[in-house]
N, C-alpha and C positions, 0 to 999 in steps of 0.2 A: 433680613434675609430669610424671611419666612414666607412660605406660600400659603395663601388662603384657599381652603376648599370648603364648599358648602354643597352637600348632596343629600336631599331628603326625599324619601318615597313613602307616602302615607296611603295605605290601601284600605283603611278602615280602623284606625286606632281610636278606640272609644275611651273617654274619661268619665267614670262614674261619679255621681255626686258624692261629696264628702271630702275628707282630707287627703285621699290618695289619688295619684295619677296613674295607677296601674290599669292596664287594659282589662276590659270586662270579658275576657276569654282566656282559656289556658294558653300560656305562651312560654317561649324560651328567649332569654336575653343573653347574647353571647358577644364576645369581643375577639376579633382576629387581628394578629400583629404581623408586620413584615419589616425586616431590617436588612440593610446591605452596607458593607464597607466599600468605599470607593476612594480613589485618589483625587484630591482636589486639583483643579486647574485654574481657579480664579481666587483672588484675594481682594477683600475690601478693607482698606485701612482707614482708621479715623484717629484724629489727633487734634490738639489745640496748640496754637502758637500764642504765648502769653508773655507780656512784659509789664513790669511794675517799677515805678520810680516816683520820687517826690515832685518831679517835674512832668507835667502832662505832655509837654513837647518831647522830652527825652524818651518817655514811655512809648509815645506814638512812633518815634523814629526807630526805636528798638524793635517794635512790632513789625514795622514796614521792612526793616532789614531782615528780620527772621523769616517773614513770609516769603520774601524774594529768594532767600537762600533755599527754602523748601521748594519753590517753583523751579529754581535752577537745578536742584538735585533731581527732581522728577523728570525734567526735560532731558537731562543728561542720561538718564536711565531709560529713555524711550517711552515715557508715559505721555500719551496724547493729552492735549489741553481739554478735550471734550470729556475725558475721564476724571477730571479734577473738579470737584465741587467745593468752592470756597464761600463760606458764609459771611454775612455782614460783620463788621467790626463791632464788638461789644465793649462798652466803657463802664468803669466803676470807680467811684471815689471812696476811699477808705480813710476814715478818721480814727487814729489811734489815741488811746487814753494815756496820758502822762501821769503816773502815780508817784513820781519822785518829788512831789512838793508837799509842804506841810499843810494840813487841813483838808486833805482829800485829793481828788483828781480833777484834771481839766482836759478838755479836748485838745489834742496835739495837732500839728500841721497835717494837712491831707496828703495822702499818697494816691497815686493814680494807677489803676490796673486796666490794661486794654488787651483784648484777646480776639483771635479769629480762628474758627474751627474749619477743618478740612476733612473731606471724605473723598478717598481716591480709590479708583478701581484699577487693580493690577491684573492685566490680562495675561501676563506671564508670571505665574505664581512663584517661579523660581527666583524672581527678582526681589522677593520679600526679604530674605535674610540680609542682603546688602543694603537695601533701602531702609529697613528697620534699624539696622546697626548705625547707619549714618544719621538717621533722625534722632536716635538716642544720644548721639554724641553732641547734638546741638543744645545750646544752653536753654532755649526758651520753649522747648517742646514738652507738653504735658498730656497725660491721659491718652497715651498711644495704645491702640488695640488693632488686632487683625481678625477678620472673619473669613473663613474659607468655604468655597462651594464649587459647583460644577456648572459648566456651560450648558450641559444637557439635563439640567435639574428637572425640568418639566416632564421630559420623557421618563426619567427615573422615577419620579413621583407617581406617574400614571401606572408604571409597572408595579410599584410597591402597593398602590391602592388596590389593584386587581388581585395581587397575591394575598393581601390582608382580607379582602372580601371572600376569597376562596377558602381561606383558613377558617373564617367565621362560619361559613356554610357547612364545612366539614365537621367542625366542633358541634354545631347544632344538630346535625344528623346523628352523630355518635351519642350525644346526650339523649335525644329522643328515643333512639333504639335501645339505649340502656334502661329506659323506663317503660319499654313496651309500647311506645307511642310512635306516631307517624308525623314527620315534619311537614307542616302545612305551609301556607303561603307566607312570603315575606311581608311584614307589616310596616316596618320602619327601619331606616338605616341612617347612621350619622357617624362622623369622625369624632364628635364630641360625646362624652357621657350623656345619656338622655336626661339625667337630673339637671344638667347645665343648660338645657335648651331654653328653658323659660327665662333664665337670667342673661344669656348671651346669644340667644336665637341662632343656634347652629353655627357659631364661629368656630372654624376648624383650622388647625395648623399642622404643617409638617414639622416634625421635631428633629433637630440635628444635635448629635453629640460626637465627641471624639471616640474612636474605637477603643482607646485605652481608658476612657472615662476621666472624671475629675473636673474638667473645665466646663463641658457641656455647651450646647448651642453652637457648635463648630467655631468656637471663638477662643482666641489666645489673647489674654489681657497682658499688656506690657505698660506699666505705669511709671511715672516719675521721669526725671531727666537724665538718669544714668542707667546704663545696662548692667544688671546684676548677674545675669547668667546668659550664656550663649543659647540655651534652650528657649529663651523667650522669643527669639527671632528665627526659629526653625519652622519649616513647613511640615505639618504632620503627614506621615506616610499615608494615612487614610482618615477619612471622616465617615461616620456612620449615619446614614439616613434611615429614618424609621417613621412608620405611621401606624395607626390603629383604626379599625372600623368596628362600630357597635351596631348590632342588628337585633331585631325582634322578629321572631317567627311564631306563627300560630301553631299550636299543638293539636293534632287530630288523633282519634282512636285508630290504632293500627288495624288494617284489614285482617280478618281471620280466614 
């Protein structure tokens, strides 16, 4: 659920010889931030249906029944088939060690574990508490999580990016004036710290966190097969979208 942004403007950034990558001219390096709390209207839920048994046939049957129960639940709650992504069945053979014999251990009979992961888009975010509660009541559901976002995310990101850029420019102007300098031309801009450019080549992300903090990445983790708290399947009142812009400006002598 992360949007990728790459925006680079190089107007003359010089790298002098030696161990430093600093520009070969007086400059200001500033960061502008922008954040906004919004109500989510979409949820993406991810979970795994898993079954284990000494019989491969029994495990496969339990997995099939569990997966069908999930599909029936989602269909009954109005989730379209196109919004359900079901991954391939994964199979694993587990050999347990039997240490209850004299003289050491031996390999016990195999157990079979089969699983299938699901990723589901809930276009009605209000349906999450009911669906989440029902899933947690099922025996074979593991690793349940929900991520929240907005249908107009791209438009919000564009507004935040512009606001962060404006803040960066204002900060640069104030800093230059404070030292009796004039803010020159913009030399480079990135959403990533400039020191990270060489290692990740301008890979930039929008960052999402809950307004109340704590979980981060607009994500509510609900693990295990039992519901331990009603708060685990609640829709957050708001999620906080935020971004940052890093900019380098040339410094010029202020006119007298």
